[in-house]
C-alpha angles and dihedrals in degrees: 000000000000129000115230136173115249123172091345092305127105108237138166122265118203097199115180102174129059131185102244089169096072097083091051094045091047092051098045091050097042091247092321094301097114112098091024116121119246145162095052123198120188120205121241092252090047093232097109134048124192124197144155124250139154123243094245143011092258099046122093093191109107125212130191114248132184129202112203135186094033091168096055124013108351113220123193123204138166111242102177127027117197092218089060090053093049097049115125102202095146121104105216130175114247089250093054093045090052090048092053093047093061 
């Protein structure tokens, strides 16, 4: 039994359920910071804002996003995806791959 404040009076709470998922959710989202936009840059005209953000609250991979038309109808779009930058579509010989890794 737990004591809680209710309407300015201490009363007893017979809580039977607990949220045991909170520690896991807090850990997998880095204290709920993943997926939140950060590192903002405002354009000189003030009509665009660029920032980095992951696709979801459980992904650590950051993408570059832009919000345009701030004065009328703001539109958000992803301009650079980290997964596109990290693709390895080239077929290189082992010698060429070794040369590029130096």
